[in-house]
N, C-alpha and C positions, 0 to 999 in steps of 0.2 A: 739399228737396233744396240740400247746399250746393253750391259750385259746387267743382270739384278745384283746387289750389293746388298753386305746382309742386314743394315737400315731396312732396308725396300723388302725384303722376307721377315722382318719382324714387322715392322707397317701391316701388311699383309694380315699375317696372320692375329695381328689384334684386332683387323678391323672380319676377319672371321669368327671369332672369340666372342666378339661385343655382342656378334647380328647374332651367334648363338643362347649368348645367354639371354638374348631377351625374348627371345622362343621357347626358354627352360627347354633347350635338346641338349640329353646327355653326350654329353663329347667330351675328346680328353686329346691334350697333345700326345702323342710316340713316334716312331723312326728317332733319325739322330739329335733331334729335336728336344725329345721328351728327356732323353739319357742325358743332354748338356743340360737342363733345365734341374737335372736332380746331382749333376756332376759337373761344374763345372770347367774344373781341369778338362772332363774332356773336352773341348769346343774342339769344335772342327769346320772347318768349308759345309756348304746345304748345299744343293740344288736344285730342296722341293721340299714340301709343307707334311708332314703325314698329320693324320686324323682316322681315329677306335672313336669309333657311333652305335652307340645302341641301335640294335636292326631295327624299331620299328621308329626308326627317326631316319635315316639314310635320305627316304625322298625327301623330309626336311631342308635336313643337310642341303642336299643339293639346289633344292629349291636358293638359302641361303646365297649359295658358289652365283647362281645365276641370277639372282640379284646385284653381285660385284661382280659381273659383265664375265664369268666363265665360259667357255665354251664346253661339256662334251666331246669329242669325239668319235664316235662310236667304233672305231674299229679300234678302241683300248680300252672299250667296260671289255668285263668282266660280262658274261653269256647271262646270269644268275642273280647280277646287278648286287652281289655283295661287296665288292670294290668296285667303286667309283672314280674315274678319273676325270681329272679338272683341267684345264691351259686355259691363264690369260698371258700373252706375247710369251712371253721366255719362259711363266712360272707356272711351274706345274704344282696341283694339291692333290694329292691322294686321301682315299680313307679305306678301312675295315670295318665290316660292321662286328657288332658284337650280340652275342645272342646269350642269356643270362635265364640259367636255373637252376633249383633251389643252393644246394653246393658245391657250383662249379660254372663257368663262363666262356665256351665257344667265341674262336679269333675267325675268321671267315682267311684262311690262307692263301696268295698267290700263285698262283699255276698251277695249282692244283686241283682246277676245277666244280670247285666252290665246296668244296670239303673246309671242313669246319677243325679245326684245330683247340682241344678241351683243356682247362683249366683247373685244376681242385685248389680248393684254399690250401696252402694258403699264397697260390700262386693269381691272385686276379688282381686285377687292373683296379687296384683300389681309389681313391677317392686322396689319391699322392698328388700333394703340393711341389711346384719348382716354383723356380725365376727364372722369367730371364731380362737381363738386365732391371730394369723399377716396375717387369710386370711380371704378375705368378699367376700361375698357370696350369688345370687338371694333368697331367699328365697319364700313362697307363704307369704302372709301378716296376723298378729296375728289375724285380722278379718276371713279370709277367713277358715288357719285353727284353730278355735275357732269353726265356722260354719260345718267342715268337720268333725270334733269331736265330735261334738252334736252328727250329724245324726247317724254316725256308735257307737257310747256308747247308740243310743234305745235299742238297746240289750242288754242285762245286763249279757248273757250267752256268750260275746266278752268273749277273753282269755287275750285282754289287757282292758278289760275295766274301773281296779279298776285304773294302769297307765292313762288311757286319762281320768278318772274325776278330780287326780292332775291336770294335765296338762292342762285342762279344769278351775280349777280353778287358776292360774296360768295366765292363758292365762285374765279369767276374772276382772283379777286384776290390770293388766298391762294395758288393757282399763276401767279401772277405775266404772266399773259397780258392778252398787250393788246388792241383790239379788233378787233383784224386774228384774232389768235390765234382768239383766242373765236367769229368770223367760219365759224372755218375750222372747227370742231367744233363749232359748227350746225348749218352745209350738211353733215357726214358725220354729225348725229346722224339730220338729216330721209333721210335719203337708207340708213340703215340698212336691213337686210329684217327680217326674224322667221328665225328659226335653228328650224325641230323638227328634228334630222338628228340630234347630239349625242346619245353616250350618256348612262344617266342612273346619271350615280355622286351616291348621297349626300354625299363628301367630296372636300373639293377637295384637289387634286394638294401634294405637301407642296414 
């Protein structure tokens, strides 16, 4: 089986995003690809594609992937169904569910037992536009990406801790945060409690 190229990943991303658009699913590009789409100089190697999906659309998002011949290995699914993990040959696609409230949004956090990371305005994953080559994509905002990566990277044993720390530095520079400013946000991320009481709205507020 040949290794997937950058063009392979972008082609697959385009197929998934177009299928989501046809079904009117609220979907954002997340992870390293979302960083690169907003900060072109942050280009790096990618071994998967990450998405954020409105909670009410997670099952439909999984249907999109099944239609594209993805499988969902049972042992790689989280128990709450908040972070579907799909595979096709050597390609991995992962998604994090988002739950919207009036003044905040919660992101499902990996390896946290279904807990939610709460982001208040202006940290929402707003309809931030980015570009990958000739493809215009909707991404999680740089602010939301920073907070989510900081929260995951509190675990130094995370397999991508080193990569995430580099992403954090790129995002901090993009947001013009000095060391003190980044330190305050890092401290805030470490103190965030999971939010469990928000209404389950499938779509973000206008």
